[in-house]
C-alpha positions as CSV (number, residue, x, y, z in Angstrom):
1,A,55.5,100.4,126.8
2,Y,55.4,98.6,123.3
3,V,53.2,101.2,122.0
4,L,55.4,103.9,123.9
5,Q,58.3,102.4,121.5
6,S,56.6,102.4,118.4
7,H,55.9,105.8,118.8
8,E,59.2,106.7,119.4
9,E,60.2,105.1,116.1
10,D,57.3,106.8,114.2
11,D,58.8,110.4,115.4
12,K,62.2,109.0,114.4
13,K,61.3,108.2,111.2
14,V,59.2,111.3,110.4
15,R,62.5,113.3,111.9
16,R,65.1,111.3,109.4
17,R,62.4,112.0,106.6
18,E,61.8,115.2,107.1
19,K,65.9,115.9,107.5
20,N,66.3,113.9,104.1
21,R,63.5,115.8,102.2
22,V,65.4,119.0,103.3
23,A,68.7,117.6,102.6
24,A,67.8,116.6,99.0
25,Q,65.9,120.1,98.5
26,R,69.5,121.6,99.1
27,S,71.6,119.4,97.0
28,R,68.8,120.1,94.3
29,K,69.2,123.8,94.3
30,K,72.8,123.8,94.8
31,Q,73.4,121.7,91.4
32,T,70.5,124.1,90.2
33,Q,73.3,127.1,91.1
34,K,76.0,124.9,89.4
35,A,74.2,124.3,86.3
36,D,73.1,128.6,86.3
37,K,76.8,129.3,86.7
38,L,78.2,127.1,84.1
39,H,75.4,128.3,81.9
40,E,76.4,132.0,83.0
41,E,80.2,131.1,81.8
42,Y,79.6,129.3,78.8
43,E,77.5,132.7,77.4
44,S,80.4,134.4,78.5
45,L,83.1,132.6,76.7
46,E,80.8,132.4,73.8
47,Q,81.2,136.3,73.4
48,E,84.4,136.3,74.1
49,N,85.3,133.8,71.4
50,T,82.9,136.0,68.9
51,S,84.9,138.9,70.0
52,L,88.3,137.3,69.2
53,K,87.3,135.8,65.8
54,R,86.2,139.4,64.5
55,E,89.8,140.8,66.0
56,I,91.6,137.6,64.2
57,G,89.2,138.7,60.7
58,K,90.3,142.9,61.3
59,L,94.2,141.8,61.7
60,T,94.3,139.1,59.0
61,D,93.0,142.3,56.5
62,E,95.0,144.6,57.5
63,M,98.0,142.4,56.8
64,K,97.0,141.3,53.8
65,H,96.5,145.1,53.2
66,L,100.3,146.1,54.3
67,S,101.8,142.8,52.3
68,E,100.1,145.0,48.9
69,V,101.2,147.9,50.6
70,L,104.8,146.0,50.7
71,K,104.4,144.6,47.6
72,D,103.6,147.6,45.5
73,H,107.0,149.6,47.7
74,E,109.3,147.0,46.7
75,K,108.8,147.5,43.0
76,I,110.2,151.2,43.7
77,C,112.3,150.7,46.5
78,P,115.8,152.2,45.2
79,L,117.5,150.2,48.3
80,L,116.3,146.6,46.4
81,H,117.4,148.3,43.0
82,C,120.4,150.0,44.4
83,T,123.9,148.0,43.3
84,M,125.3,148.7,46.6
85,N,122.4,146.5,48.4
86,F,124.8,144.6,50.4
87,V,126.8,147.1,51.6
88,T,125.4,147.5,55.5
89,V,125.5,151.7,55.4
90,P,122.7,152.1,52.7
91,C,123.3,155.8,50.6
92,P,121.7,157.8,52.8
93,D,119.8,159.7,49.6
94,A,118.0,156.3,48.3
95,L,117.2,155.7,52.3
96,A,115.2,159.2,52.2
97,S,113.4,158.7,49.2
98,C,112.1,155.2,50.8
99,L,110.8,156.3,54.0
100,P,107.7,158.1,55.0
101,R,107.5,161.4,55.6
């Protein structure tokens, strides 16, 4: 009876060890998949960040250009030099010469 019980206990140990090995394998695989997913997300965010920085650069250049254009226009704008520029309705001739054609 003792030999039989010892053999059953050995079988239980072997099954438990196998079950534990499979669970550990599954856990490691899950961790690897999670790490891979995080790496892909990181790469994607890096690309988006680079793209957004490029867009910021373009918009900043455009803003500088438009500021220069406005500054140059202000020097010659009849509306800004008109003695009646506080009147709510500017004179149509002055306005027409300012507007793009």
